[in-house]
N, C-alpha and C positions, 0 to 999 in steps of 0.2 A: 337146380343148377346144371348147366350143360357140362357133360363129362367129355373126356377125350374121345370116346366113341361118338358122341353127338357132334362134336366138332369135325371128326372124320367124315361122318355122314353128310354134314352140311358142306364140307369141302368137296366131297365127291359129287354131290348134286350141282354145286356151283361150277366145278371144273367141267362137268359134262355140258352144262348150259353154255359156258364160255366156248367150248369146242364146237357146239352146235351153231352158235351165233357166227363164229368165225368161218366155219365151213360154208354156212349159208351165204355169208357175205362174199366169200371167195368165189362161189358159184354165180351168184346174182350179178356181181360186178362185171362178169364176162358176157352177160346177155345184152344185146343191142337195145332191147326194149326198156332196160333199166339204166342205160348209160347216163341219161340226164339226171337221175337221182343220185348216182354215186360220183359223178364228175361234173356237177353243175357249174363250178367255178370256171372251168375251161370254156364252157359254152358262153357264159356271161362275158368272158374276156375276148371271145371271138376266135379262140384257137381251134375249138371244135365247132363244126357246123351241123354235122349229121352223125347219128349213132353208127353209121356205116363207115366211119373213118378208118377202121381197122380192116376193112374188106369183108366183114361179116354182114351179109345183107338179109339174113333170115331172122324170124322172130326169136328163135332159139339158136344159140351158138353151137353148131355141130362140128366145129373144128377141134378135133380131139387133142391136137398138139398144144393148144392154148391152156388146156387143163393141167398140163404138166408143169406149168408155171403158176400154179394156183396161189403160191405164197410169195410171189414176186413183189406184192405191194409192200411187204415189210422192209426189204432193203431199199425199195424205191422211196419210201417215206423217210428213211434215214439218210439217203444219199444227198439230198439238196443241201448245200452249205448255207450257213446262217445269213451271210450277206445277200445271197440270191433269194433266200426265203423272205427277207425283209423287203426286197424289191418286189417280190411276187405277192406277198400277203400283207405287208405293212409291219411297222415296228410293234404295234400292240400285240399282234399275233406271235411274233418272235419272242417278245418279253413274256407273254403268257406261258409259252412252252418252257421258259427257264424256271418257272415255278416247280414244274415236275422234275427238272434237272436238279434243283436245289434239294428236293426231297430225297433223290438218290444219293447226292453228295453227302447229305447229313446222315442218313440212316444206314447206308451200307457199312461205313466204318463203325458206327455206333453198335450195329447188330453184331459185327464180328467181335468187338470188345465185350459186349454184354454176354454173349454166349461163351466166350473164352474165360471170363472172370466171374460174372454174377451168377450164371446158371449153376456152375459147380458149387459155389458158395451156398446157394439156396437149397439145392437138391440134397446135399449131404447132411441135412438136418432132419429130425423126426418130430418137430414141434406140433404139426397138425395131427399126426397120428397119436402122439402122447396126449394131446388135449382131448381127443375123442375117448381114449382109454381111461382118462380120468373122469369121465362122465359129462364133460361139456358137450352140449348139443349143437356144436358148430358144424355147419354144412360146408363141405369143400369137395374139390375134385382133384384128379391127378395133376392137372395143369397148375393148380395152386401150389403144388409142391415145388414148382420151379420159380415161385414168386417170393417176394420178401416176407410174405405171411408165414413162411416155413422157418423163419429165423426166430429163436427164442428171445424173450424179453431181456434187455440189458446185455445182449451178446456183443462181444468185441468185433464180430463179423460185420456189424453195421458200418464200420469204417471203410470197408470195401465199397459199399453203396455210396458213402460220402465222397470217396475219392473219384468214383465213376461219375457222380453228379457234377463234380468240377470238370472232369475231362469232357463229358458230353456238352456242358455249357460252353467251355472254351472252343471246342470244335464247331459247335453251331454258330457261335458269334464270328468265328474266323470265316466260315463259309458265307455268312450273311454280309460281312464286311466286303469280301471280294466280289460278291454278286452285286451289291449296291454300287460299288465302284465301276463294275463292268456295265451295268445297265445305265448308270448316269452318263458314262462315256458314250454308250450307244445312242442315247437320247440327244446329246449335244452334237454328235456326228450326224445324226439324222436331221436335226434342225439345220445344220450347216449345208447339207447336200440336198435338202428337200426342194422339190419343185415349188414354184410360186403358188400360194394359196391365199384366198381372200382374208382368212383369219390372221395371217401374218401382218396385215396392215390395218386391222380393224379392232376396235374396242367396243364393248357394250356399256352404254351409259344409262344409269337408272336413277330414279328419284330426282328427276329434273324438277326444280321448284316451279310452282305455278306463277304465271305473270298475267295481269289483267290486260296488258297492251299487246302482247305478242303470242303467237301460236307456239306450240312445242317445237315445231320445225325451225321457226325463226329464232327462237331462244337458244336452241342447240347450236345453230349455225353461228350466231353472234358470239356465244360464249367461247367457242373453239377458234373462231377467227381472231378474237382478242388474245386468248391465252395460249394458243398454239398456231400463231399466225404463219410461221414458216413451214408448217407440216400438215395442217388440216387440208383435206382434199374434198370430201363429200360425206353425206350422211343419209341414212334412211330411217325415218320414224317408224315406230312399232304400232301397228293397228290391232285392235281387238277384233279379230276376224273369226272368232270361235264359232259363232252362229253360222257364218258363211261356210266355214269348213265342214260343219255338220251337214249342211245342205248339199255341198259338193260331194261328200262321201255318200249321202243317200242317193244322189243322182247316179253316181258311179255304180252303186249296187243295182239300181234299176237297169242300167245299161248292160251289166253282166247278165241279168235275167233275160233281157231282150235278146242278147246274143245267144244265150242258151236255147231259148225257145225258137229262134230263127234257125239254129242248127238242127233242132228236132224236126222242124218243118221241112228243111232241105233233105233230110234223110227219109222222110215219109210225107211227100207232097199231097197225098190223098187225104190227110187228116190235119186240120189246124189245131195246134195246142191250145188248151183252155186252162183257166184257173178260177178259183173262187175269190171274191173280193173281201171276204170277211176276215176274222182274226186268224193270223198266221196261215191264210189260205185254206183253212179247214171248214169255213162256213161262208154263207152269203151267196150272192148271185154268181152264177158261172158265166164267164165272159171269154172272149177271144184273147189269149195271153199276149200275142204280138201287138194287137191294137191297143190293149190296155197299157202295156209298158211304153209304147210309143207316146201315148197321150200323157202318161205320167212323166216321162222325160221332157216332153214339151212344156208341161206345166212347171216342172222344177227348173227348167232352163229360164223361163220367164221370171220365176221367183229369185233365181240366182242373179240375174241381171239387175233386178230392182234392189236386192239386198247388197250387191256389190257396190252400186252407186251410192246407196244409203250409207254404207260403211265408210267409203272414201270421202263422202261429202259431209259427214257428221264430225265436228271437232271432238265430240265426246268419245268417238271411237279411237282417237289417237291417245295412246298411253304415254305417261311421262318417262319415256325411255326411247333410246335410239341406238342404231349401229353407226358409229363414226369411223370413217376410214381416213388414213393419212397417206402422205406422199411416200413415206419411207417406213421400213420396219422399225428403225431407230425411233422415229416420232411416235409410233404406236406403242412401243415398249415403254417409253418415258411416260406416256399418258396412262397406260394400263397399270403401272407400278408406282404411281404417285398419288398423293392427295390433291384434289383439284381446287379446293377453296377453303376458307377459314372454317366453315361449318362442315364437320366430317360426316354429317348425315345426308348431305345432298351432293349432287353431281358425283355419284359413286361410279367408278370405272373399274372394269375388269376385262381380261382378254375375252374377245368374242369367240364362241365356239365356231368351228367350221360350219358352213351353211347346212350340210347334211346332218350335223350333230345337234342343230337347234331343235328344242322341243317348244314349238310355237305356242301351244295352248297356254303354257305357264307364263309367257311374256305378257299376257293380258291380265295377270293378277296384280293388283295394286301393291306397291312395295310395302306399304304400311301394314298390310295384312299378313306378310310373310312370317313375322315373329309369332303371331297368334296361331297361324297354321302349323308351325313347327311344334308349338306347345301341344296342340290338339293331337298331332300325329304321335308325339312322344307318349302322351297319356294312353292313346289307343294301342300303341305298341306294347306298353307295359301290361295292360290288361290281356292282350293277346298272348303274351309270353306267360303270364300267370295262369290263365285258364287252360293253356295247353298242357299243364302238368297232369291233367286228368287222363288224356290218352296216353301220356308217357307212363303213368302209373299202371295203366292197363297193359301196356306192352311189357312192362317189367314183371307183371303177374304171370305172363306167359313164359317168361324166361326163368322163373324160379318156382317150379312146380312142387319141389319138396316142401317149401314153406306152406303152400296152399294145401297140400295133402294133409299136413298136420292139423290145419284148422278145419278143412272140409274133407274128412276121410271117405265120405260117400263117393267122391270123384276118383278114388284110387283105381278101381277096376278099369275105368276108361283110360286113365293116364298111363297105366302100366301095359297097355296093349303094345305089342312088339314094335310096330312101325309108327305108332302115334307119338310116343314120347320123344324119340329122336327128331321127328319132324317138327313138333311143337317147340322144343328147346333149341334145336339146331338151325331151323329155318324161319319159323313163324315170327319170332320177335323182330328180326331184321326186315322181313317183308312187311309186317304191320307198321313198323316205324316209317318205312319208305312210303307206304300208302298215305299215312297221316301227313307226311311232308309234301305231298304232291301239289296241293293248292297254296301252300305257304308262300312261295316266291311271288305268285300273282298278287296276293294280299299285300305283301311288303312293297311291291312295286307301286301299287295303288297308294299306299301311305306316302311313299317318296314323291310321287307326282303331286299329291295333295300339299306337300311342303312347299312346292313352287320352284323347284330347281329348273333351270332354263336350258339344260343340255342333256342329251340322252346319256352321254358318258357320265355326267355327274349323277344322274338318276340311278344308273347301274352301280356306281360306286357307293352311293348312299344306301341303296337297297342291299348291296352285298354286306355293308357294315351291319345293317339290321339283322340280316340272315345269320351272320357270324355270331352276333350276340345271342340270337335265339338258339342256335345250335350249342353254344357254350353253356347257356343257362339250362335249357331243357334237355337236349340230347345227351350232353355230357354230365353236368352236375345233377340234373333231374334224374337221369338214369341211375347214377350212383346212389343218390339219396333214396329214391323210391325202391330201387332194386335191393339195397341193403335192408330196408325195412321189410320187404317181402321175404328176402333170402334168409334173414336171421330172425324171423318173426317169433319163433319159439324161444330163442335166446332173449329177445327183448321182453317177452312176457314174464319169464322166470328170473330175470336178473334185476339187481338193484339199479337205481338210476345212475349211480356213479360208475357202473360198469359198462353202460351203453356206449360212451365214446370209444372205449377200447374195442368193443365189438365192431363198431363202424370202421375204426382204423384197420382192423384185421380184414374186414370185408371189402374195402375199396379195391385192393389188388384182385379180388375174386371176380370183379365185374369185367375183367379182361375177356372172359369167355363170351359175354354178350356183345362186346365191341368187335370181337373177332368175327362173329356171325354177321354183324352189320357191315363190316368191311368187305366180306365175301359177297354179300347180296348187293350192296350199293356200289362197291368199288370194282369187284371182279365182273360180276354179271352185268352191272350197269354200264361199264366201259365197253364190254363186248356188244351189248345192245345198242350202244351209241354208234358203233361203226356199221352195224347192220341197217340202221335207219328204217325200221319197219313202219313206224308211224308216218314219216315223211314220204316213204314209198307209196303207201296206200293213198295218202292225200293227193300226191301228185298224179297218180293214175286216175283218180276220180275226177280231178280238175281237167286232166288231159282228155278224158272221155266226154265230159259234159260242158265244160266252161271255156276251154281254149278254142279260140277262133282265129286269132291273129298271132303273129310272131311276138308282139308285145305281151299278149295274154300268156303265151308259153314262157316268156322270160319271167313274168311275175309268178307263174305257177312253180317254176323250178328254182327260184331264188331261195336259198336255204336260210338267209339272214346271217347273223353273226353268232359267235360262240355262246353268248349268254353269260357274260362275266358276272352278273348279279347272282346267278345260281351256282355256277361251277366253281368259282374261286372260294367262296365260303366252305363248300364241301371239301375242297382240297385242304383248307386250313383246319378242318376238323381232324383230318388224318395227321397233320403236323402235331396238333394238340394231343391226340391219342398216342402217337409215337413218342413224343417228348415226355409225357406223363408216365407212360408205362415202360420206358426204356430202362429205368432203374428198378421199377416196382415189379413188373411182369414182362421180362424180355421176350417171352414166347410169342407175344403179339407182333414183334417187329418184322419177321419175315412176311407176314401178310400185308404189312404196309409197303414193303419194298416191291412185292409183286404188283400192288396197285399202281405205284408210281411208274414202274417200268412199262406196264401195259398201257397206262394212260398217256405216257409220253409218246409211244409209238402210234397209238390210235389217233390222238389229237394232232400229231404231226401230219399224218395222212389226211385227216379231215381239213386241216388248215390249208394244205396244198391243193386238195381236190374239191372240197365241198364248200366250206364256209366263206361267205362274201362279207367281209367286215363292214358294218354299217357306218362306222366313223373311224377316225384316226386321232387318238389322243396323245400319241407319241410316248406311250408307256407311262402316262400320268398316274396310273393306279399303283405303281411299284411301292411308294412309301406306305400305302395301306397294307400291302402284302408283307413288307418288312415288319411293320408295327404289329401285325397279328401274330407273326411267328415269335416275335419278342414276347408278346402277351402269353402265348402258349408256354414259352420257356419259363416265365415268371410263375405262372400257375403251377407248372410241374414242380418248381422249387418249393413253393409254399405248401403244396400238398405233401411233398416228401417231408418237410419239416413237421407238419401235423401228424403224419403217419409215424415218424420216428418218436414223436413225443408220446404216442400211445403204446409204443413198444419198449418203454423203459430206457430209451437212448437219449434222454434229455441233454446229456453232456455234449452231444454232437450238434445241438441246435445252434450254439454260438458260431460254429464253423459254417453252418448253412445260411445264417443270416447275411453273411457277406455276399453270397451268390446273387440274390435279387438286387442288392445294391449295385454290384458290379454290372449286372445285366441292364439295369435302368440307366446307369451312367453310359454304358456302351450305346444304348438306344439314342440318348441325347447327343452323343458324339456324332453318330451317323446322321441324325436329324440335322444338326448344324452344318455338317460337312457336305452332305450330298443332297439333302432335300431341296435346297434352293434351286438346283438344276431342274426340278420338277414343278417349281412354283413360279419361277421368273425366267425371263429371257435376257441373257447377258447383253448389255449395250454394245460391248466390243464385237460380239458375234453378229448382232443385228447390223452394225455399221459395216462390218466386213462383207456381209451378204448383200447389202444395198450397193456397195461399191462394185462388187463383182457383177451384179445385175446391170448396173448402169453402163459398165464397160462392154458387156455382151450385147445389151439391147438398149442403145442410146435413144431410140425413137419409140420406146414402149408407150402405148396409150394406157396408162395405169387407171386413169379415171374411167375410161370405157370398160375396163376389166372389172372395176369394183362397183360401178354405178348400180347395177341391178343384182349384185351378189346376195344381198340380204333382204330382198323383197319377199313378202309372205308367199308361200307356194300357191295359194288360191288366186293370187294376182299375176302370176308369172305367165299364164297362157293367154292373157288378154293383151290387146294393143292399148297401152296406157297413154292417153293423150297428154297427161301431165308430166310424164317422164320425158327426159331430154335425150335425144340421140347423141352419139359421140361427136358428130359434126356440130350440132347446136351447142354442145358443151364447149367446144373449142372457140366458137364465136363469142361465148359469154365469159371467156377467161378474164376480161377486163371490167366486168360489171359485178358489183358487190350488192348483196341483199342486205340492206341496213336495218337497224332497229326502228320501230315505229314510235319509240318514246323520244320526245324532243330533248330530254335531259342528257341524252347520250350524244356525244360528238365524235364517236369512233368511226361512224359510217355516215358521211355527210350527204350521200345521194339517196333519194327515195327508191324503194324497191319496185321493180316492174315484174318480178318473177316470184313464183311460189315454189320453185323447185328446191331440191335439197342439196344443190351443189353450188359452190362459190369459189372464186379465185382467192388468192392470199390477200390478207389485209394490206400488206405492204405494197403490193402491185396496185390495188385500188386507190390507196392514198396517193401514190405517185401519179396515177392517171388524173386524179382530181386536181392535184397541184398544177399539172400541165394544162 
């Protein structure tokens, strides 16, 4: 078990690493050659054009006065007010930062109370020392004397922990209530003032029923002309263009290699670059690289043209789904939030993601397969979570060397080396766990994509949910269970079976030392490493040297992408869980949590302002998940405290604690019913108000021209589509209706002459027919 000295050693190492990272960042950010790595957002916005914007024109900044302001990035990150931050980076980014603020708001008062009340109550007992004097082979450290483990069984002092559990719960719920109210208000305000976007007028329609007489496009058009006659405007059917997209991606890769080899030839015109045509370019015939890639691009271009026409001309390539756009936001809101027909399994409508948020590959998955895919993904996730217990147990074996020494005494000479033991117990467990978790987010994202979600934001939220469950089961519960088994291995062997639950109850608080080391490695050093951006720096410089040939190439090379909500948010939630669980049990952990939240808030504020370019805008749609996971952590902390007190002979306090989870769950349902609708629905009053305002400001707006090609698959956007209609042609066709081909229908009496996806309103067409 890690002692106070081991924790001090780990803290010293992590503090030194944090200082090194921050100093390196402060130096590198001033160098012109790294300007595009540390301020890419300003280049993408067009505010910065050249690294020489500050007047420094050399490779290395030799202006010594600039180094006197080496820490100016900290106040600069905090200076931008939240409304300006929302305008600059979007609501998602601003709401994401509020998660760190919540951590500070919750844990700073809790830490003050815990150290003022609980630490003295725990420290002034001699339970652990007396247990060792009585011959009990219980393993503990000085840190555990500050925990609830140092309270004797049946002591009246447990009522202090009971009272503090109520205080901490009420304070956490109060902060969550206020934040939910603020974020919901921010979202509605953002919706009201947001600029026009295609998704405000568009719904995604899925599971369109098959019809022997009509195509999907005609069927969608007629259904909405009949049922939404005053508001339907246009639609775009969904193509299964996955094969074409793979071909386009392959062609782009060849174009990049061609540009790379042409650049090599420009630098050294005396020697033509060559490559081998075999596996991975390691074997086969050696050929001229430039000629080879030109021939490959020409061949792929021909294949692309053929496959493009085949995809568009094949009715089987059209999926039973479409993006349907309306004349008003009000009409889209009504359609997206209502049931369309008697059979609730067909004509399913939902808000369309914004075009850049659409995950096009999953739109090609038949709707009937989605349930099966979700089941398969759930089973795979279960086995992944279960089998990951093996590396977790290995990590815990590193964290509890005393128990291993008793079973394998031949390892004692190695373990007792002066610098080995502090390193193994103070640093290695956190580092090992961090390494084991590196590939996990990629695997979970693959499972989420397999489920068939159709937007990147939904994929990230689903992946974040899986990641949180994984961290809860494996990193938290798995570490406690496996760590307790290793830590008290000798006690388990020599005790009777009915004594084991008591040993576990005493040992749970002692796992705080492991989580402290994990917080320092993952939270402190990880956050400092985030701002240094060593990996993106190396990748950008390699791309800039070998692949960047045009300004577009440079833009793609320096684009840092978004924050990565699917990985960062669950990790934040783990710290909420640890803080709430150990607030009553082992308060010594809380200052480490506060340092993490404070550092992360400053660092990510800087990154959001200067680095990350959000891939989509969901208007803070993830906030209900954040709220729900903090509530889950709160309930888990209460249940664990109940179980712990039951092993400490304080069963009389259990009835008082039972009320807490009940009140917490009631509070969650209150917030869910009161505020969550703002994140799921668009109020019709707000939609109508925004429509009225827009009509007043822009009475001649060509909305159809704005929406016509908004949801065309990206692989079709760069071509001149002969089937698509220009804005002028659309205006000419305003009085022509595309009717049904079935003679039994009399809604649309005129035969269709067009196969486009746009139509006038049914009322206008019927009026023209009568005239």
